[in-house]
N, C-alpha and C positions, 0 to 999 in steps of 0.2 A: 343410679348410675350403673352402666354395664361394666363388665370385667376389664375391658380395654381402657375405658375412660378412668376407671379407678387406678389402674396400673400407671397410666400417664400422670395422674395426680400425685401418686406416691413417688414417682421418679422426679417430678418437679420439687416436691417437698424435700426429698433426699438430696437433690442437687443444691437446694438453698442451704440446707444444714451443712453440707460439705463445704460449700463456698464460704459460708460464714465462719466455719471452723478454721479453714485455711487462712482466711483474712485475719482472724484474731491471732492465729499462730504467728503470722508474719509480723503483726504489730508487736507481739510479745518478744519475738526474736530481735526486732529492731531496738526495742527498749533495753534488752539485755546487752546488745552491742553498744548502745549509747552508754550504759553503765560501765562497761569495760573501758570505753574511751575515757570517760571521766576518771575512773580509778587509775588508769595508766598516766593520764596527765597530772593528776594529783601526786602520784609517786614521783614523776619526773620533777615536779616543782620541789619536792622534798630533797631529791638527789642534787638538784642544782643548788639548793641552800647549803648542803654539806660541802659541795665543791667550792662554793663561794667562801665559806668559812675556812676551808683548808688552803685557799689561795690558788686552786686549780683553774678557776674561772674569774675573769674580770667582772666587776660589778655592772658595767654597762651591758655586757653580753648577757649576764645573768638576768638583769632586769628585762631585757628584750625577750629572752626565752620565756620568762615567767609571764610577761604580759601576753605573749602569743598563746601560751598554754591556758591561761585564764580565759582568753577569748574562745578557745576550743571548748573548754568546759561549759561556758555560757551558751554557746551555740548548740552543744550536744544536749543541753537540758531543755531546749525549746520544744 
């Protein structure tokens, strides 16, 4: 292979490595974002429980919030 063909080959390989690295990094970032969503929703469920115990929130409203937050957690883990 001549110098020009070899250079093109290395450019293609470097491009593939870069795109794979970027793709994996995006997946990792998305997973971290999903973990943060799950952590926040779990914290909110805990806070709603405390508000329910202290009488700051009606049980019907608390149940609705908790159900919605549990759905968010389930969807985020897919």
